N, C-alpha and C positions, 0 to 999 in steps of 0.2 A: 354663316349666320353668327351673330354675337351671342356668346354664352352668358347666361344669367349669373348673378352673384352667388358664390358658393358659401354655404354655412361655415362659420369659423372653425368648428370642430373638425370638419372634413378637410379644410385647408391645413389645419395643424397635422392631420394624419399624413397628408402629402408632403408637408415640409419635413416631417420626421422619418419618412420612408427611406430605409437604407438602399432600396432598389431604384429609387428615383433617378439617379444618374444614368441608368441604362436606357431610359427613354430617348435621350439625345443621340444614342448610337443607332437608332432606327430612322428610316426615311418615312416620316408621317406628316401629311399635309396639315397645316394649321387649321383648327376648327373641326377636323374629322375625328369622330369617335369610332375606333375600329374594334368591333366585338366579334370578329370572325377568324381570329388567330387559331382557333381549334379546327379550322378548315384550310386556311392558308396563312402562314405566318407573315409578318411584316418584313420588309427588306432591310437587312442590316446595312448600314452605310459602307462598311468595310468590304462588303461583297462586290460593290462596283469596282473598286480598285483592284481587288484580287482577280476578278475575271478579266480585267484589262491586262493584268500582268500575265495571266495564263495564255490569253489569246495573242497578245502582241509579242511577249517574250518567249514563253515556253513553247508555244505552237508556232508563232510567226518566225522566230529566230532559231529556236532549238530544234524545231521539226521533230523527226522521229527519235532523235537522241534524247528527247525529254522523257521517254519511257523509263530511262535509267537516270539521266541527269537531273530531272525534276521529280523523280520518284513517283511517276504516274502509275507504274505497274504495281506498286505496293500500297497505293492509296486505299483500296477497299479494306485491307487489314488494318492499316494505320487509323483510319477514320472509325472503323469498327471498334477498335480498342478504346477510342475516345467516347463513343456511345456507351460502351460497357461501363465506364466510370459513372454514367448517369443512371444506369438501370441494374447495377449489382452483378455484373459479369466479370469474369477474369480476362486478362489479356489472352488473345487467341481463341475466344469463344464467339466473337461477332465479326461478321463481314458486311460491309456496306455495298449493296449490289441490287440490281434489278428493281422491280416494283413490289409493292406489298402483295399483290395478287400472285405474282410469280413465286415469291418467297413462301407464301402459304402453300402453294402446290408442292414446292420442294420440301417444306417441313413435314407436310402430311405424308408424302411418299417415303420420306426418310423414316418417319415413325412407323409406317406400315412395314417397312423392311425389317424393323426390329420386333414386330409383333405379327409374324406371318401366320400364326395359328388363329388369328382373330380377323374379323371382317367388317366391323362397323366403325364409321367415323361419326362422332356424336357432336352436336352443337345445340344452341338454343334457337327458338323460332324467331326471335327479334334481333338476331345478330346482324352485323353489317352485311348487306347483300353480297359483296364480293367474296366474303368468307364462305357463305353458303354456296355460291356459284362454283367456287373451286372444288368444294366437296362433291357437288353434283357432277362436275367434270371428271373427277377421279372415278366416281361410280360408273359413269358412262364408259370411260376408257377401259375399266376393268372387265367389262362384259358381264357384269353381274356378280363378280366375286366379292366386290366391296360394296357396301351399302351406306349411303348417306342418310342419317337420321337426325331429325330435330325434334326437341320437346320443349314444353313451356319452361321459361327461365327458372322457376322454382322447383322444377322436377329433374334438374340435371343430375344431382347426386343419386337419386333413386334410379335413374336410367343407366347408371354405370354397371351394366351386367357383364357377364364373363365373355361376351363376344365383342365388347368394345375395345378396339385397338387404340384409337386416338380420340381425345376430347379436344375440340377447338373452341376456345372462348376468347372474347374481348374483355380485357380487364376493366376498362371504363366504357360504358355503353355510349354509343355515338349520339343517341337522341336524349336520353334522360341524364347522362353523366353519372349514372350509378356505378360505384366501384365494387368490383368483386374482391373477396378475400383470397388473394393468390395462394398463400400458404395453405389455407384450409381446403380449398378446392383441389389443389395439386395433391395434397395428402390423400384426399378421398379417391382421386383418380388412381394413384399408385396402389392404394389398398385394394382397388378393384382389378389391378393388373394392367391398367391402361397407361399410355403416355399422354402428355398434354402439350398443346401448342397454344401459347398466349399471343393474342394480337394486342400490341402496346401502342397502337396509332394515336390514342387519346391519353396516353400515360406518360411516355418519355418526354422529359422536359417540363412536365406539368405537375406530377406528383412523385413522391419518393417511390422507387421500385427496387426490389432486391431479389433478382432472379435466383441467384444461388442460395440465398437465405431461405427461399421458398422451395428449393430443390426442383425448380422447373426443368423441363426437358428441352423444349424448343420455344422460340418466340420470334415474332416478326413485328415490323412497324414501319411507318412511312417517315420521310425526312422533311416534309413540307408543312407540317402543322407547327407544333411547339418548338421544333428544332430549327425553324426558320431557314430551311434549305432552298426555298424557291419552288415555283410551280413545277410539278412533276419531278421533284428531287428524288435521287435514288433512295431506296428503302434499305432495310438491314435485316439480317437473319442471325439469330442466336441459336447455337447448339451447345448444350452442356458438354464439357470435354469428354465425359464418359460415353457420349453418343457419336463420337467422331468416326466410328466404324460404320455408321448408317449409310445407306445408299440412296441418295435422292435421284429421281428419274432423269432430271435434266443434267446430263453429263457433258457439259460444254468444255471447250478447250482450256479455259482459264481455271477449271476445276481439276485439271490433269496434274499429276505429280511433277511432270516436266513439260509444260506447255510448249516450250520452244524447241523441244526435241522432235516435234511433229511425228510422233509415233502413230501407227495406224490403229492400235488397240488402246482402249481407254484404261488408264491406271489412275484411280483417284488419289488426290493429294491426301496426306496422312491426317491433316488437321482441318481447321475451319475453312481453309481454302477450297476444299472439295465442294463447298456449297456455292462457289462462284459458278458462273455459266459462260457468258460471252465476254467480250472485251469491255473493260471498265469505261463508263461514260465520264470522261475526265472533266468536262466543263461542269456537269451537274455535281460531281463529287467535290470539286473545288469550291463551289458555292455552298454546298452542304457543310463543308468543314469550317467555313467562316461562322455559320450559325451555331455549330456545336461548340467551337472555341469560345464564342461569346457567352453561351449559357453556362459553360463550365466555370466561368469567372464568378458566377453568382452562387449564393448559398441556397441549396435546394430546400432546406428546411425553412428558410425565409421566403422562398417562392411559394411554398405550400401555405405558410402562415398567411401571407398576403392574399393568396388566391381565395382562401376560406373567408377572410375578412371582407373581401370584395363581394363574394357571393352572399354573405350574410346581409351586407348593406343593400345589395340589389333586392333580395327577397323582402327585407323590411320595407323598403321604399315602394315596392310593387304591390304590397298588400292592399292599400286603398283602391288601386286600379283593378285588382281582382274582383273586389266587391262591386265596383262601379261599372266595369266594362267587360266582364266575363272572362278574364284570364284565369287559368287554373295552373298552379305550380305543378310541373311534371318532373321536377328533380326532388331528391330527398334532402331534408334539412340536416340530417345527421352528418357531421363532418367526416366520420370514418367511412361513409358510403357515398360521398359526393366528390366528383372530380372537379376539374377546373372550368366548369361551365354551369350556367343556370338555364333551364328550359321551361317554357310555358306553352300550354295548349290553348288555342283560340280558334273559333270557327273561321275567322277571317285572317288566320295567321299568315298566309302567303301574301295577301294584300297589304297587311300592316308592315311586314318586312320590306316590301317594295316601297311603300310610302315613306318609311324611315330614311331611305336614301336621300329623299328630298331635304331632309333635316340633318344631313351629314352624319347619320348613324348607319354603320354597316354591320348587320347581323346576318343570320341565314335561316332558312326554312327547311324542314324535313317533313315529308308527307306522313300522315294526312293533315296534321294540324299543329305541328310543333315549331315554335320560334326558339332558336338557339342563340344564346349570348355567351361567347367565349371569353374567358377571363385570363388574360395573359399578363402576369404581374410585372414583367420586365418593361412594358411600355404603357400599361393601363394605370390611370390615376383614380383615386377615390372620387375626385371631383367629376370624372367622366361618368361614373355610375349615377351620381345625382342628376347630372345633366341628361343622361340617357332616359331616365324615368320621366323627366319633365317633357322630353320630346315625344316619348311614347304617349303620354297623356295628351299632348297637343294634337297628335295624329288622331287620337280617339275623339277628342272634343270636336275637332273640325271635320271629322269623317274624311280625312285626306286619303284614307285607304280605299274609299269607294269610287275612285276614278275608273272609267271604263278600261283603261290600259292595264290596270292592275288585276283585272278579272281574267286575263289571258295568261296562262302559265308559260313562262319562258323555258327554253330547252335546258338551261342550267339554273337550278334554284339554290 
């Protein structure tokens, strides 16, 4: 559909935007407004050529020699070091590997190995479900020795009793986008004698993060959101160098000190490599590296500045729709506590998100009633925000959301 005329002041913001050239480096269909980069990042154009090179040259021609010749075997560490530059880790403290869920399991069990006199894994009740599920899995596997406990978000610090071994928290909440104070919460955990695992899935590439500045213990995150690594991209795991003696339960062959010695007994690698498990997924890692290299070219402080400006503009323009059509802001306004997304609650949230697709706006829905709008400064324009709100209003005015097909929940929302 044809976009309406954009106000001159917003056009000027886009014209002066230092991040504007990055938009042309992503594959984005003309007319589409993509507000779901907090769930799946857009495709970098360079990824297509890189994967063709890996498949046709490194795999097709090099075959097994590419484990050394194309540096496949060292990719998890190499890419991990690049991620570290985005989130305040030193070289040798991050490995790109496995999925976020698997890495949560590894981080939790590693932390438990360092706090054997304690038995509680603590988190908040509204944390992303997979984080809670992995806690419950560890509890079940322990046969009752370890207990998974969740408390209300505002009760976390008070719940840090002397039996808490590990605190697992997401820095940026997946629904509201609220940002936790990493340094303050980490300090509280340490004062209580607990270790902390941070989930950075909605942080890395979106907001400034300083793991070592906050004295964090462990962290995990996915590669397919703001890092633009592609669907199901490998995740990553951070372990502070002081914790490299920890013992994660998943002791796979690539975490061995000498994986190609094929020894029968497990001898963990001395450093971050011990947090690897199985054979590295080369195709996924290759795509992820393109996305990371791209974002490393940008100024993270500028990304954060634009993200907040986009969010402020969105909230300002949505205010009349809140009054007229029943939207309620579910994100905080305070810049210090708002991540790179804006969320609204609405009784017909699911239907509205589906109807917006007809108008070439892709956002997403989270039960029971949250519409999420991801703000990805590398390819989102100020003009896109103005046009999005116009299209939301059109959906409401015409009741486009009230079509029968939108009242049936799809398997993926």
